C-alpha positions in Angstrom: 23.5 10.1 -45.5 20.1 10.2 -43.8 19.3 6.7 -44.8 22.1 5.2 -42.7 20.6 6.3 -39.3 17.2 5.2 -40.5 18.5 1.7 -41.5 20.3 1.5 -38.1 17.1 2.4 -36.3 15.0 -0.1 -38.2 17.6 -2.9 -37.6 17.6 -2.1 -33.9 13.8 -2.2 -33.8 13.8 -5.6 -35.6 16.3 -7.0 -33.1 14.4 -5.8 -30.1 11.0 -7.0 -31.4 11.8 -10.6 -30.3 12.7 -9.4 -26.8 9.6 -7.2 -26.4 7.5 -9.5 -24.3 10.4 -10.5 -22.0 11.5 -6.8 -21.6 8.0 -5.5 -20.9 7.3 -8.3 -18.4 10.5 -7.3 -16.5 9.6 -3.6 -16.5 6.1 -4.4 -15.5 7.2 -6.5 -12.5 9.8 -3.9 -11.5 7.4 -1.0 -11.6 4.4 -2.9 -10.1 3.7 -3.3 -6.4 6.3 -5.5 -4.7 3.8 -7.2 -2.6 0.0 -7.7 -2.8 -2.1 -6.4 0.0 -2.6 -8.8 2.9 -6.2 -9.8 3.4 -8.4 -11.5 6.0 -12.1 -12.3 6.2 -14.1 -11.2 9.3 -17.5 -12.6 10.2 -19.2 -9.2 10.5 -21.1 -6.9 8.2 -19.1 -4.2 6.4 -20.2 -1.3 8.6 -19.2 -3.1 11.8 -15.9 -4.2 10.2 -15.2 -0.7 9.1 -15.7 0.6 12.7 -13.3 -2.1 13.9 -10.7 -1.2 11.2 -10.9 2.4 12.2 -10.5 1.4 15.9 -7.5 -0.8 15.1 -5.8 2.0 13.1 -6.4 4.4 16.0 -5.0 1.8 18.5 -1.9 1.5 16.4 -1.4 5.3 16.4 -2.5 6.0 12.8 -4.3 9.2 12.1 -7.4 9.0 9.8 -6.9 10.6 6.4 -9.7 9.5 4.1 -12.5 7.0 3.6 -15.7 5.8 5.1 -17.9 2.7 5.5 -20.0 3.4 2.4 -16.8 3.6 0.3 -15.3 0.6 1.9 -12.0 2.5 2.1 -9.7 3.8 4.8 -6.5 5.7 4.5 -4.4 6.6 7.5 -0.9 7.8 8.3 1.4 7.1 11.2 3.1 9.9 12.9 6.3 11.3 11.3 9.4 9.8 12.8 13.1 10.6 12.3 14.7 8.5 9.7 17.9 6.6 9.9 20.0 9.6 8.5 20.1 13.1 9.9 17.5 15.3 8.3 15.4 12.4 7.0 11.8 11.5 7.9 9.9 8.3 8.0 6.1 7.7 8.0 3.9 4.6 7.3 0.8 4.9 5.2 -2.0 2.4 5.7 -4.5 1.7 2.9 -7.5 -0.5 3.7 -10.2 -1.8 1.3 -13.3 -3.6 2.6 -15.6 -5.7 0.4 -18.1 -8.5 0.8 -16.4 -11.8 1.2 -17.3 -14.6 -1.3 -19.2 -16.8 1.2 -20.1 -14.5 4.1 -18.6 -11.7 6.2 -16.3 -8.9 5.0 -12.9 -9.2 3.4 -10.3 -6.7 4.6 -7.3 -5.9 2.4 -4.5 -3.8 4.0 -1.4 -2.4 2.5 1.3 -0.7 4.5 3.7 1.6 2.7 6.8 3.2 4.1 7.3 6.8 3.0 10.9 8.0 3.5 12.1 11.5 2.8 15.9 11.6 2.7 16.4 15.3 3.2 13.2 16.9 4.4 14.8 20.2 5.2 16.3 20.9 1.8 14.1 18.8 -0.5 10.5 18.7 1.0 8.1 16.5 -0.9 10.8 14.3 -2.5 9.9 11.0 -0.8 10.2 7.4 -1.8 7.5 4.9 -1.1 8.1 1.2 -0.5 5.6 -1.5 0.5 6.4 -3.0 3.8 6.9 -6.7 3.5 8.2 -8.7 6.5 6.7 -6.8 9.3 4.5 -7.9 12.2 2.3 -4.8 11.7 -0.1 -6.7 9.5 -0.8 -9.3 12.1 -1.0 -6.6 14.8 -3.6 -4.8 12.7 -5.7 -7.9 12.0 -5.6 -8.9 15.7 -6.7 -5.4 16.7 -9.6 -5.6 14.2 -10.7 -8.9 15.7 -10.4 -7.5 19.2 -12.5 -4.5 18.2 -15.2 -6.8 16.7 -15.3 -8.9 19.9 -15.5 -5.9 22.2 -19.0 -5.0 23.5 -20.6 -2.0 21.7 -20.0 1.4 23.2 -23.1 3.0 24.9 
């Protein structure tokens, strides 16, 4: 009697073996990021570009969370706003990575992730995160970085 379930399990495994690569590719694409970070190269050194990135994030109302020029990282959060539904909350997380560009300057990669908590009063900490896709915030950020780089240094 125990051999019947074992044979059924082996038969199912044999049938699924041919589908393994297709199935794992589908799962990988569904679980992976929906959109790659947006990037732009600025003709400035990494320290000056980091200062401009920090100024651009501040200008957009983001609060600094983590990072520094030596790390080449910056994480910041927008203020918490009311969501579409009663009792829900919405916030945008900004993740920036700076690295030397291939030819010259500094490459800036930015990801904007929307964090939505459906019922913040009864289920705190149960939020979903979704990368923002078609939003002008990326261009606003890059424009603010360029403006900060063009601004005269503060004395």
